[in-house]
MARKOL-274012 format. One record per residue: x, y, z of N, C-alpha, C in turn; residue in one letter. Coordinates in steps of 0.1 Angstrom, whole numbers, plus 2048, in hexadecimal, padded with zeros to 3 digits. Atoms other than C-alpha are relative to their C-alpha. Layout:
N
XYZXYZXYZA
...
REM end
This chain:
96
80380180EA1F96E2CD8067F57FBM
7FE80A805A2F94D2CA7F87F5800I
80C807801A1293A2D67F58047FDR
80D7FD80E9F994B2C08027FB7F7V
7FC80A810A0C93C2A37FF7F37FES
80380F800A0E91D2B17F07FE801L
80E8038009E991D2B77F98007F2M
8047FD80B9E29282978037F37F6T
7FA80880A9F690F2867FC7F0807V
80680E7FA9E98F229D7F17FF7F8S
8077FF8039C88FE2937FD7F97F0R
8018038109CE8FC26B8047F27FET
7FE80F8059DC8DB2707F67F7804C
80E80A7FC9BD8CB27F7F78007F6F
80D7FF80B9A88DA2668067FB7F2A
7FD80980C9BE8CE2477FC7F1803C
7FF80C7FC9C18AC25C7F17FD7FDG
80B7FF80199A8AC25D7F98007F3L
80380080C9928B623C8077F47F6F
7FB80B8069A989C22D7FE7F4802L
80980E7FD99A87E23E7F08017FEG
80C80180597688C2338007FF7EFL
7FD7FD80D98489120F8057F07FEF
7FB80C80499786B2137F37F5802L
81080B7FD97285A2217FB8087F6G
8057FE80D96286A2028037F97F7L
7F980380F9788611EA7FC7F57FFF
80080F7FF97B8381F77EF7FF7FEL
80D7FE80595283D1F87FC7FE7F3G
80480180C94C8451D88097F67F8L
7F680C80A96A82D1C87F67F4802T
8088077FA9578131DB7F57FB7F6S
80A80080993681D1CB8007FF7F2A
7FF7FD80F9418211AA8037EC7F9A
7FC80D8049507FB1AC7F27F87FDQ
80B80B7FB92E7EC1BB7F78047F6A
80580080C91B7FB19C8057FF7F5L
7FF80080C9307F51818057F3800G
7FC80C8009387CE1877F97F67F6Q
80080880F9377B91648077F9803Q
7FA80E80894479615E7FD7FC7F6V
80380680F9497811447FA7F0804G
80880C7FD93F7621567FB7FE80FR
8048017EF92D75917980A7FB805E
7F88087F894A746183809808803Q
7F67F77FD95F7661837F980680ED
8087FD7F594476F1A28077FD80EI
7FA8097F495E7681C07F3803810A
8048007F094E7751DF7F380C7FED
80B7F88009277831D97FB80380EL
8057FF7F191A7951F67ED801801R
80E8017FE8F57972027FC80D7FDL
8067F38018E37B21ED8078077F4G
7F87FD80E8FF7B51D17FE7FD7F3Q
8048038108F87B51AC80D7FD7F8R
7F28008059147AB1937F77FC7F3V
80880580B9087A916D80D7F77FDL
7F680D8079187891597FE7FD7F3V
8047FC80A91778F13880D7F07F6D
7FD80B80891D76A12B7F87F87F4D
80980380C90376B10E7F67F1802G
80B8077FC8EB7551217F28067FFS
8107FC8008D076D1207FA8067F1C
8047FD80B8BD77910280380C7FBP
7FA7F58068CB7950EC7F680D803A
8097F47F98C47B50FC80080280FG
7FF8017F18C97A811B80D7FC806Q
7EF8037FB8E67A11377FA7F780DI
8038097F68E378715680680A80EK
7FF7FA7F98E07961758017F580EE
7FD8067F98EE785191802805811V
7FF7F97F68E678F1B77FD7F680DS
7FC8047F18EF7861DD7F0800805G
80D8007FE8C777A1E47FC800811A
8027FE7F48C777120880E7F5805K
7F38077F58DE7612267FA7F0801M
80180B7FA8DD73D22780C7F7807T
7F48067F58F272023E8118007F8Q
7F87FF80490871D21F8098117FBA
7FC7F080590B7432167FA8067FCG
80D7F78088FD75C1FE7FA7F97FAV
80580880C8E374B1E87FF80B7F4A
8017F780A8E37591C77F37FF7F6R
80E7FF80B8C57631AE8078067F1T
7FB7F880B8C97671897F68057F8R
80E7FD80B8B47781708088097F6K
7F77FA8098BB78814F7F580E7FFC
8087F48028B27AF14E8068057EFI
7FC7F780A8B47CB13180E801801P
7F37FC8018D67D21278018117FER
8027F08028DA7F812C80C8047F9S
7F97FB8078ED80A1118067F47F7G
7FA80980F9057FA0F48097F5809P
7F98107F891A7D60FF80F805800K
7F17FD80193B7DE1098087F57FFQ
7F480A8039597CC1028097FD809K
REM end
């Protein structure tokens, strides 16, 4: 009878650990995705480490009204990631 209860407890602990691991992985994945989607800086110099394919919005006033500069990691070079810059339509009201 004691062995049966220990087996039940060990199965329950395993299931809780598995659930906790899945939940933690999902949470970390969603927070990193939210950070990647919401990157906006005031100056292009504030972009420290641009990765290949990453896009960052730069609100430095260099684009016409209603647009914002998008800096993206375009391709790999010997010196690192080459950046491209273009003005894109601003979505929503300007954030302060």
